[in-house]
Residue frames as a rotation matrix with the C-alpha (Angstrom) as fourth column:
MET 1
0.035 -0.930 -0.365 62.42
0.999 0.030 0.019 135.73
-0.007 -0.365 0.931 51.58
SER 2
0.902 0.284 -0.324 63.03
0.319 -0.946 0.060 139.28
-0.289 -0.157 -0.944 52.70
ARG 3
0.169 -0.844 0.509 65.64
0.820 -0.166 -0.548 141.56
0.547 0.510 0.664 51.26
PRO 4
-0.180 -0.287 -0.941 67.44
0.817 -0.576 0.019 144.33
-0.547 -0.765 0.339 53.11
LEU 5
0.875 0.468 0.124 66.65
0.471 -0.761 -0.446 147.93
-0.114 0.448 -0.887 52.30
ASN 6
-0.101 -0.980 0.171 69.65
0.993 -0.089 0.079 149.54
-0.062 0.178 0.982 50.62
TRP 7
0.080 0.138 0.987 68.23
0.602 -0.796 0.062 152.94
0.794 0.589 -0.147 49.74
PRO 8
0.968 0.253 0.001 68.06
0.162 -0.625 0.764 154.44
0.194 -0.739 -0.645 53.27
ALA 9
0.429 -0.886 -0.175 71.78
0.519 0.083 0.851 153.80
-0.739 -0.456 0.496 53.76
MET 10
-0.219 -0.493 0.842 72.56
0.973 -0.176 0.150 155.09
0.075 0.852 0.518 50.29
ILE 11
0.501 0.478 0.722 70.60
0.431 -0.861 0.271 158.29
0.751 0.175 -0.637 50.93
MET 12
0.976 -0.142 -0.162 72.09
0.096 -0.387 0.917 158.90
-0.193 -0.911 -0.364 54.38
GLY 13
0.175 -0.972 0.158 75.56
0.748 0.235 0.621 158.13
-0.641 0.010 0.768 53.10
GLY 14
-0.104 -0.158 0.982 75.11
0.905 -0.425 0.027 160.47
0.413 0.891 0.187 50.16
LEU 15
0.782 0.443 0.438 73.78
0.217 -0.853 0.475 163.27
0.584 -0.276 -0.764 52.35
THR 16
0.809 -0.534 -0.244 76.62
0.253 -0.057 0.966 162.81
-0.530 -0.843 0.089 54.82
ALA 17
-0.098 -0.876 0.472 79.25
0.913 0.109 0.392 162.80
-0.395 0.470 0.790 52.08
GLY 18
0.175 0.251 0.952 77.65
0.722 -0.690 0.050 165.86
0.669 0.679 -0.302 50.51
TYR 19
0.984 0.164 0.064 77.76
0.068 -0.687 0.724 167.71
0.162 -0.708 -0.687 53.82
GLY 20
0.447 -0.892 -0.071 81.41
0.551 0.212 0.807 166.69
-0.705 -0.400 0.586 54.17
VAL 21
-0.141 -0.451 0.881 82.16
0.969 -0.245 0.030 168.24
0.202 0.858 0.472 50.79
LEU 22
0.623 0.440 0.646 80.50
0.304 -0.898 0.319 171.45
0.721 -0.003 -0.693 52.01
GLU 23
0.917 -0.318 -0.242 82.64
0.192 -0.181 0.965 171.39
-0.351 -0.931 -0.105 55.17
ILE 24
0.005 -0.961 0.276 85.78
0.828 0.159 0.538 171.13
-0.561 0.226 0.796 53.04
ALA 25
-0.164 -0.020 0.986 84.69
0.862 -0.489 0.134 173.71
0.479 0.872 0.097 50.47
ARG 26
0.246 0.322 0.914 83.36
-0.160 -0.917 0.366 176.18
0.956 -0.236 -0.174 53.06
PRO 27
-0.437 -0.519 -0.735 85.42
0.561 0.481 -0.674 175.71
0.703 -0.707 0.081 56.23
ARG 28
-0.921 0.108 0.373 83.56
-0.319 -0.758 -0.569 178.55
0.221 -0.644 0.733 57.93
LEU 29
-0.169 0.932 -0.322 80.32
-0.240 0.278 0.930 176.54
0.956 0.234 0.176 57.78
LEU 30
0.033 0.145 -0.989 80.77
0.784 0.610 0.115 174.99
0.620 -0.779 -0.094 61.23
ALA 31
-0.833 -0.373 -0.409 81.81
0.546 -0.674 -0.498 178.32
-0.090 -0.638 0.765 62.77
ASP 32
-0.769 0.615 0.174 78.76
-0.455 -0.719 0.526 179.97
0.448 0.326 0.832 61.21
GLN 33
-0.001 0.829 -0.559 76.37
0.029 0.558 0.829 177.21
1.000 -0.016 -0.025 62.32
THR 34
0.010 -0.061 -0.998 77.61
0.938 0.345 -0.012 177.42
0.346 -0.936 0.061 65.90
ARG 35
0.848 0.389 0.361 77.43
0.332 -0.919 0.210 181.24
0.414 -0.058 -0.908 65.82
MET 36
0.456 -0.768 -0.450 81.13
0.654 -0.053 0.755 181.60
-0.604 -0.638 0.478 66.62
SER 37
0.064 -0.487 0.871 82.09
0.958 -0.215 -0.190 183.52
0.280 0.847 0.452 63.46
GLY 38
0.227 0.094 0.969 81.11
0.202 -0.978 0.047 186.98
0.953 0.186 -0.241 64.61
THR 39
0.847 0.298 0.439 81.35
-0.325 -0.362 0.874 186.61
0.420 -0.883 -0.210 68.36
HIS 40
0.647 -0.641 0.413 84.41
-0.225 0.357 0.907 184.45
-0.728 -0.680 0.087 69.05
PRO 41
0.691 -0.342 -0.637 87.04
-0.706 -0.133 -0.695 184.85
0.153 0.930 -0.334 66.30
GLU 42
-0.408 -0.887 0.216 89.62
-0.911 0.411 -0.033 182.59
-0.060 -0.210 -0.976 67.99
ILE 43
-0.260 0.406 0.876 87.12
-0.178 0.871 -0.457 179.76
-0.949 -0.275 -0.154 68.39
ALA 44
0.774 0.579 -0.258 85.87
-0.316 -0.001 -0.949 180.36
-0.549 0.816 0.182 64.84
ALA 45
0.192 -0.798 -0.571 89.43
-0.967 -0.056 -0.247 179.98
0.165 0.600 -0.783 63.53
LYS 46
-0.689 -0.422 0.589 89.79
-0.576 0.812 -0.091 176.65
-0.440 -0.402 -0.803 65.34
LEU 47
0.145 0.840 0.524 86.44
-0.058 0.536 -0.842 175.48
-0.988 0.091 0.127 64.01
ARG 48
0.692 0.042 -0.721 87.49
-0.696 -0.225 -0.682 176.40
-0.190 0.974 -0.127 60.46
LYS 49
-0.387 -0.895 -0.224 90.59
-0.913 0.406 -0.047 174.22
0.132 0.186 -0.974 60.84
ALA 50
-0.644 0.194 0.740 88.59
-0.268 0.849 -0.456 171.37
-0.716 -0.492 -0.495 62.36
SER 51
0.355 0.906 -0.229 85.94
-0.530 -0.007 -0.848 171.65
-0.770 0.422 0.478 59.66
VAL 52
0.133 -0.371 -0.919 88.26
-0.960 0.184 -0.213 170.40
0.248 0.910 -0.331 56.94
GLY 53
-0.871 -0.489 0.045 89.20
-0.478 0.821 -0.312 167.31
0.115 -0.294 -0.949 58.95
LEU 54
-0.418 0.810 0.411 85.58
-0.169 0.375 -0.911 166.68
-0.893 -0.450 -0.019 59.86
GLY 55
0.366 0.546 -0.754 84.66
-0.818 -0.197 -0.540 167.14
-0.444 0.814 0.375 56.22
VAL 56
-0.383 -0.583 -0.717 87.13
-0.815 0.578 -0.034 164.50
0.434 0.571 -0.697 55.09
ARG 57
-0.930 0.077 0.360 85.86
-0.184 0.749 -0.636 162.17
-0.319 -0.658 -0.682 57.83
ASP 58
-0.077 0.997 0.024 82.26
-0.329 -0.002 -0.944 162.76
-0.941 -0.080 0.328 56.74
VAL 59
0.209 0.084 -0.974 83.00
-0.978 0.019 -0.208 162.21
0.000 0.996 0.086 53.06
VAL 60
-0.700 -0.573 -0.426 84.79
-0.578 0.805 -0.134 158.92
0.420 0.152 -0.894 53.76
SER 61
-0.876 0.385 0.291 82.24
0.011 0.618 -0.786 157.60
-0.482 -0.685 -0.546 56.26
GLY 62
0.039 0.926 -0.375 79.32
-0.592 -0.281 -0.755 158.80
-0.805 0.252 0.537 54.13
LEU 63
0.016 -0.104 -0.994 80.67
-0.962 0.269 -0.043 157.04
0.273 0.957 -0.096 51.04
ALA 64
-0.937 -0.345 -0.059 81.31
-0.306 0.889 -0.340 153.91
0.170 -0.301 -0.938 53.10
LEU 65
-0.505 0.830 0.237 77.67
-0.089 0.223 -0.971 153.97
-0.859 -0.511 -0.039 54.16
ALA 66
0.216 0.643 -0.735 76.35
-0.792 -0.325 -0.517 154.75
-0.571 0.693 0.439 50.69
PHE 67
0.149 -0.247 -0.958 78.36
-0.878 0.412 -0.243 152.02
0.455 0.877 -0.155 48.96
ALA 68
-0.544 -0.261 0.797 78.27
-0.678 0.697 -0.234 149.30
-0.494 -0.668 -0.556 51.60
ARG 69
-0.587 0.231 -0.776 77.34
-0.627 0.476 0.617 146.07
0.512 0.849 -0.134 49.87
THR 70
-0.472 0.378 -0.796 76.04
0.439 0.884 0.160 143.83
0.765 -0.274 -0.583 52.62
PRO 71
0.628 0.758 0.178 73.63
0.153 -0.345 0.926 144.40
0.763 -0.554 -0.332 55.50
THR 72
0.569 -0.489 -0.661 76.51
0.807 0.179 0.562 143.92
-0.157 -0.853 0.497 57.95
GLN 73
-0.534 -0.784 0.315 78.64
0.833 -0.552 0.037 146.52
0.145 0.282 0.948 56.18
ARG 74
-0.162 0.560 0.813 75.71
0.162 -0.797 0.581 148.95
0.973 0.226 0.039 56.19
THR 75
0.806 0.466 -0.365 75.07
0.392 0.042 0.919 148.28
0.443 -0.884 -0.148 59.87
VAL 76
0.135 -0.848 -0.513 78.71
0.953 -0.031 0.301 148.91
-0.271 -0.530 0.804 60.78
ALA 77
-0.648 -0.385 0.657 78.92
0.623 -0.764 0.167 152.02
0.438 0.517 0.735 58.61
SER 78
0.227 0.789 0.571 75.73
0.107 -0.603 0.791 153.42
0.968 -0.118 -0.221 60.12
ALA 79
0.761 -0.008 -0.649 76.98
0.642 0.160 0.750 152.65
0.097 -0.987 0.127 63.65
VAL 80
-0.349 -0.935 -0.068 80.19
0.934 -0.353 0.060 154.55
-0.080 -0.042 0.996 62.88
ARG 81
-0.469 0.247 0.848 78.12
0.290 -0.864 0.412 157.51
0.834 0.439 0.334 61.69
VAL 82
0.666 0.738 -0.112 76.01
0.308 -0.135 0.942 157.38
0.680 -0.661 -0.317 64.87
VAL 83
0.388 -0.608 -0.693 79.15
0.893 0.062 0.445 157.49
-0.228 -0.791 0.567 67.01
PHE 84
-0.632 -0.647 0.427 80.59
0.746 -0.657 0.107 160.37
0.211 0.386 0.898 64.98
ASP 85
-0.144 0.663 0.735 77.37
0.185 -0.711 0.678 162.41
0.972 0.233 -0.020 65.17
LEU 86
0.823 0.445 -0.353 76.83
0.395 -0.003 0.919 161.85
0.408 -0.896 -0.178 68.88
GLY 87
0.082 -0.893 -0.443 80.49
0.970 -0.030 0.239 162.58
-0.227 -0.450 0.864 69.52
ASP 88
-0.585 -0.244 0.774 80.28
0.544 -0.825 0.152 165.83
0.601 0.510 0.615 67.56
GLY 89
0.360 0.831 0.423 77.28
0.113 -0.489 0.865 166.88
0.926 -0.263 -0.270 69.61
ALA 90
0.780 -0.089 -0.620 78.92
0.623 0.204 0.755 166.03
0.059 -0.975 0.214 72.91
VAL 91
-0.235 -0.966 -0.105 82.23
0.963 -0.247 0.109 167.71
-0.132 -0.076 0.988 72.09
LEU 92
-0.533 0.032 0.845 80.74
0.414 -0.862 0.293 170.85
0.738 0.507 0.446 70.59
SER 93
0.509 0.824 0.247 78.13
0.155 -0.370 0.916 171.34
0.846 -0.428 -0.317 73.31
ARG 94
0.739 -0.292 -0.608 80.76
0.659 0.122 0.743 171.01
-0.143 -0.949 0.282 76.03
ALA 95
-0.214 -0.976 0.028 83.62
0.950 -0.202 0.239 172.88
-0.228 0.078 0.971 74.38
LEU 96
-0.346 0.113 0.931 81.81
0.544 -0.785 0.298 175.91
0.764 0.610 0.210 73.02
PRO 97
-0.997 -0.061 0.048 80.96
0.002 -0.641 -0.767 178.93
0.077 -0.765 0.640 75.18
ALA 98
-0.538 0.837 -0.101 77.53
0.439 0.177 -0.881 179.51
-0.719 -0.519 -0.462 76.67
SER 99
-0.199 0.467 -0.862 76.56
-0.573 -0.769 -0.284 181.80
-0.795 0.437 0.421 73.78
ALA 100
-0.917 -0.140 -0.374 76.64
-0.390 0.520 0.760 178.86
0.088 0.843 -0.531 71.34
PRO 101
0.059 0.997 -0.055 73.25
-0.979 0.068 0.191 177.38
0.194 0.043 0.980 70.39
LYS 102
-0.787 -0.541 0.298 73.92
-0.603 0.776 -0.186 174.17
-0.130 -0.326 -0.936 72.30
GLY 103
-0.102 0.836 0.540 70.35
-0.232 0.508 -0.830 172.93
-0.967 -0.210 0.142 72.14
LYS 104
0.711 0.318 -0.627 70.34
-0.641 -0.073 -0.764 173.32
-0.289 0.945 0.152 68.36
ILE 105
-0.233 -0.886 -0.400 73.74
-0.941 0.310 -0.138 171.63
0.246 0.344 -0.906 68.10
LEU 106
-0.768 -0.030 0.640 72.52
-0.362 0.845 -0.394 168.65
-0.529 -0.534 -0.660 70.13
ALA 107
0.281 0.949 0.143 69.23
-0.293 0.227 -0.929 168.47
-0.914 0.220 0.341 68.22
VAL 108
0.562 -0.109 -0.820 70.96
-0.827 -0.070 -0.557 168.48
0.003 0.992 -0.130 64.83
THR 109
-0.488 -0.841 -0.234 73.67
-0.827 0.531 -0.182 165.98
0.277 0.105 -0.955 65.74
THR 110
-0.624 0.347 0.701 71.22
-0.278 0.739 -0.613 163.69
-0.731 -0.577 -0.365 67.52
GLY 111
0.480 0.840 -0.254 68.86
-0.506 0.029 -0.862 163.92
-0.717 0.542 0.439 64.55
TRP 112
0.219 -0.503 -0.836 71.61
-0.918 0.185 -0.351 162.90
0.331 0.844 -0.421 62.13
ALA 113
-0.797 -0.520 0.309 72.58
-0.601 0.733 -0.318 160.06
-0.061 -0.439 -0.897 64.50
ALA 114
-0.186 0.818 0.544 68.96
-0.304 0.478 -0.824 158.86
-0.934 -0.319 0.160 64.64
LEU 115
0.656 0.417 -0.629 68.65
-0.696 0.012 -0.718 158.90
-0.292 0.909 0.298 60.85
SER 116
-0.217 -0.816 -0.537 71.90
-0.871 0.410 -0.271 156.96
0.441 0.409 -0.799 60.49
ALA 117
-0.767 0.000 0.642 70.72
-0.441 0.728 -0.526 154.47
-0.467 -0.686 -0.558 63.11
ALA 118
0.292 0.949 0.119 67.44
-0.436 0.242 -0.867 154.02
-0.851 0.201 0.485 61.25
ALA 119
0.427 -0.219 -0.877 69.35
-0.881 0.116 -0.458 153.37
0.202 0.969 -0.144 58.03
GLY 120
-0.671 -0.741 -0.018 71.35
-0.703 0.643 -0.304 150.69
0.237 -0.191 -0.953 59.84
VAL 121
-0.454 0.600 0.658 68.23
-0.333 0.571 -0.751 149.06
-0.826 -0.560 -0.060 61.26
LEU 122
0.586 0.731 -0.350 66.54
-0.578 0.074 -0.813 149.06
-0.568 0.678 0.466 57.88
ALA 123
-0.056 -0.699 -0.713 69.66
-0.951 0.255 -0.176 147.49
0.305 0.668 -0.679 56.38
ARG 124
-0.908 -0.290 0.303 69.04
-0.394 0.838 -0.377 144.48
-0.144 -0.462 -0.875 58.62
ARG 125
-0.182 0.930 0.318 65.30
-0.169 0.289 -0.942 144.26
-0.969 -0.226 0.104 58.04
GLY 126
-0.736 0.002 0.677 63.66
0.608 0.440 0.660 142.92
-0.296 0.898 -0.326 54.96
THR 127
-0.873 0.468 -0.135 61.22
-0.477 -0.766 0.431 144.64
0.098 0.441 0.892 52.68
GLY 128
-0.079 0.899 0.430 58.63
-0.816 0.189 -0.547 142.05
-0.573 -0.394 0.718 53.55
């Protein structure tokens, strides 16, 4: 009988929640990462406000992923994270000015989405 892998979801959930805490504690993080802090102060101010909300979202969804008890719960939690990450990439890459590192933004958000998706897949598969 195969057992689902819990640790990938726990790690991804923990990393996501940890990043959310950083977003809350350092609201300028998103503005800095998108290079808006020095070049676009109005956009940076909006990103600082959004960062706190995104941080709360990431803490909650990360903890949900980390502490999901069943494979179905882990699959749903990882799917939610995938949607959030892809949505962040799409919104930021379209809303930010041309000077923003849009390729980097898409690479990072897509990478996080892929890792969350992998955690969800592994939650459904057995260890062998």
